[in-house]
C-alpha positions in Angstrom: 5.4 -60.4 -69.4 9.0 -60.1 -68.4 11.2 -62.0 -66.0 8.8 -64.6 -64.6 11.4 -67.4 -64.5 10.5 -68.0 -60.8 7.2 -69.7 -62.0 6.9 -73.2 -63.5 4.0 -75.5 -64.4 3.9 -79.1 -63.4 1.2 -81.3 -64.9 1.2 -83.9 -62.1 2.1 -82.4 -58.7 1.6 -84.4 -55.6 -1.1 -83.2 -53.1 -1.9 -84.8 -49.8 -4.9 -83.5 -47.9 -3.5 -84.7 -44.6 -1.3 -87.3 -43.0 -4.0 -89.9 -43.2 -5.2 -89.4 -46.7 -3.8 -90.9 -49.9 -1.6 -88.7 -52.2 -3.5 -87.1 -55.1 -2.1 -85.7 -58.3 -3.1 -82.3 -59.7 -1.6 -79.8 -62.2 0.1 -77.0 -60.3 1.9 -73.7 -60.7 5.1 -73.9 -58.7 6.9 -70.7 -57.6 10.5 -70.5 -56.3 10.9 -68.5 -53.1 14.4 -66.8 -53.0 16.5 -64.6 -50.7 17.9 -61.3 -51.7 20.8 -63.0 -53.5 18.4 -65.1 -55.6 19.2 -68.3 -53.8 16.2 -70.6 -53.4 14.9 -70.9 -49.9 11.5 -72.5 -50.5 8.6 -73.2 -52.9 5.0 -72.3 -53.2 2.5 -74.5 -55.0 -0.9 -73.5 -56.4 -2.8 -76.6 -57.5 -4.9 -75.9 -60.6 -8.3 -76.9 -61.8 -7.8 -79.3 -64.7 -10.9 -78.0 -66.3 -9.4 -74.5 -66.5 -10.4 -71.1 -65.2 -13.9 -70.3 -64.0 -15.3 -67.5 -61.8 -16.2 -70.2 -59.3 -12.7 -71.8 -58.9 -10.6 -68.9 -60.3 -8.5 -71.6 -61.8 -7.6 -73.3 -58.6 -8.2 -77.0 -57.9 -11.3 -78.0 -55.9 -9.4 -79.1 -52.8 -9.3 -77.8 -49.3 -6.0 -76.0 -49.5 -5.1 -75.3 -53.1 -2.1 -73.1 -52.0 0.7 -74.3 -49.9 4.3 -73.1 -49.2 7.3 -74.9 -47.8 10.8 -74.0 -46.8 12.4 -70.9 -45.3 9.9 -68.2 -46.2 10.3 -65.4 -43.6 11.9 -62.4 -45.2 12.0 -64.0 -48.6 9.7 -63.9 -51.6 8.8 -65.0 -55.1 10.6 -62.4 -57.3 9.7 -61.0 -60.7 12.7 -59.0 -61.9 15.8 -57.8 -60.0 15.2 -54.9 -57.6 17.4 -51.9 -57.9 16.3 -48.5 -56.6 12.6 -49.3 -57.1 10.5 -52.3 -56.2 6.9 -53.2 -55.5 6.0 -55.7 -52.8 2.7 -57.4 -52.1 1.1 -60.6 -50.7 -0.1 -62.9 -53.5 1.5 -64.1 -56.7 -1.7 -63.5 -58.7 -2.0 -60.0 -57.2 1.6 -59.1 -58.2 1.3 -60.6 -61.7 -1.9 -58.6 -62.2 -0.1 -55.3 -61.3 2.9 -56.4 -63.4 0.7 -56.7 -66.4 0.4 -52.9 -66.5 3.9 -52.2 -65.0 5.8 -54.9 -66.9 9.3 -53.9 -66.1 9.0 -52.8 -62.5 10.7 -55.4 -60.2 8.1 -57.0 -57.9 8.0 -59.5 -55.1 5.2 -61.7 -53.7 5.7 -62.4 -50.0 2.9 -65.0 -50.0 1.0 -63.7 -46.9 0.4 -60.5 -45.0 2.6 -61.6 -42.1 5.5 -62.4 -44.5 5.0 -59.1 -46.4 5.5 -57.1 -43.1 8.8 -59.0 -42.6 10.2 -58.9 -46.1 13.9 -58.2 -46.4 14.6 -55.0 -48.3 17.6 -54.7 -50.7 20.4 -52.3 -49.8 19.9 -50.6 -53.2 16.3 -49.8 -52.6 15.2 -46.1 -52.5 11.5 -46.3 -53.3 9.2 -49.2 -52.2 5.7 -49.5 -53.6 3.6 -51.4 -51.1 0.8 -53.2 -52.9 -2.1 -53.3 -50.4 -4.8 -55.9 -50.2 -8.0 -54.3 -48.9 -8.5 -56.3 -45.7 -7.4 -55.9 -42.0 -4.4 -58.2 -42.5 -3.3 -56.2 -45.5 -3.6 -52.9 -43.6 -1.5 -54.3 -40.7 1.3 -55.5 -43.1 1.2 -52.1 -44.9 1.6 -50.1 -41.6 4.5 -52.3 -40.5 6.3 -52.2 -43.8 5.9 -48.4 -44.1 7.6 -48.0 -40.7 10.4 -50.5 -41.7 11.0 -48.7 -45.0 11.1 -45.3 -43.4 13.6 -46.4 -40.8 15.8 -47.6 -43.6 15.6 -44.3 -45.4 13.4 -45.8 -48.2 10.4 -43.8 -49.6 7.3 -45.9 -49.1 4.3 -45.4 -51.4 1.1 -47.4 -51.0 -0.8 -48.6 -54.1 -4.4 -49.6 -53.3 -6.8 -51.6 -55.4 -10.3 -50.5 -56.3 -11.7 -53.8 -55.2 -10.3 -56.5 -52.8 -6.9 -56.8 -54.6 -5.3 -56.1 -57.9 -6.2 -59.5 -59.3 -9.9 -58.7 -58.7 -9.3 -55.3 -60.3 -7.8 -56.9 -63.4 -10.5 -59.7 -63.7 -13.5 -57.6 -63.0 -12.6 -54.1 -64.2 -10.1 -54.8 -67.0 -6.6 -53.9 -67.8 -7.4 -50.3 -69.0 -9.0 -49.5 -65.6 -6.1 -51.2 -63.7 -3.6 -49.2 -65.8 -5.4 -45.9 -65.2 -5.8 -46.5 -61.4 -2.1 -47.6 -61.1 -0.8 -44.7 -63.1 -2.1 -42.0 -60.7 -0.7 -43.9 -57.7 2.9 -44.2 -58.7 5.5 -41.5 -58.9 5.5 -39.5 -62.2 9.1 -40.5 -63.0 8.1 -44.2 -62.7 5.2 -43.9 -65.1 7.6 -43.4 -68.0 10.1 -45.8 -66.6 7.9 -48.8 -65.9 4.5 -48.4 -67.6 3.9 -49.2 -71.3 1.6 -46.4 -72.2 0.9 -47.6 -75.7 -0.8 -50.8 -74.6 
């Protein structure tokens, strides 16, 4: 996978359930949130299950809030690659990394929530935006808002929809071949050759 420098692993990341509880220590994936210039504006932490991945935990720690973000998030995102004329934008890190596994060179951003996705700042260079939809009401609302914002800016907006709840579910439950096939028919033909590794 290319250009995932915004992600780091920390074996002993602090977690505090609330103001009145003692601090706990868990392994975590830490993602840098950046602005359009690549300057850090915040961080997102996903605490991980020290026993590894299972379908029960999906690899996340068994705590009340295994995901938390901090900093200046509105309009900004966790970025994978540098956007030029084409970019894909969606909510979650896992969702975007799943899609990136079959479109490994397409620049992508994870806005971290539906509300933040609808408010994401769009690069001046952008001409085509793939909106990576989560199949839920919040995802539909973010998609509609982002379509309107892209069109107002003269950017072509194309929605990519998962077969299940999101693209991470598609990858885990249907497999990479099914994800590749479903993605291939949803992106512009010129972007298939540009961003998709067909020999995989």
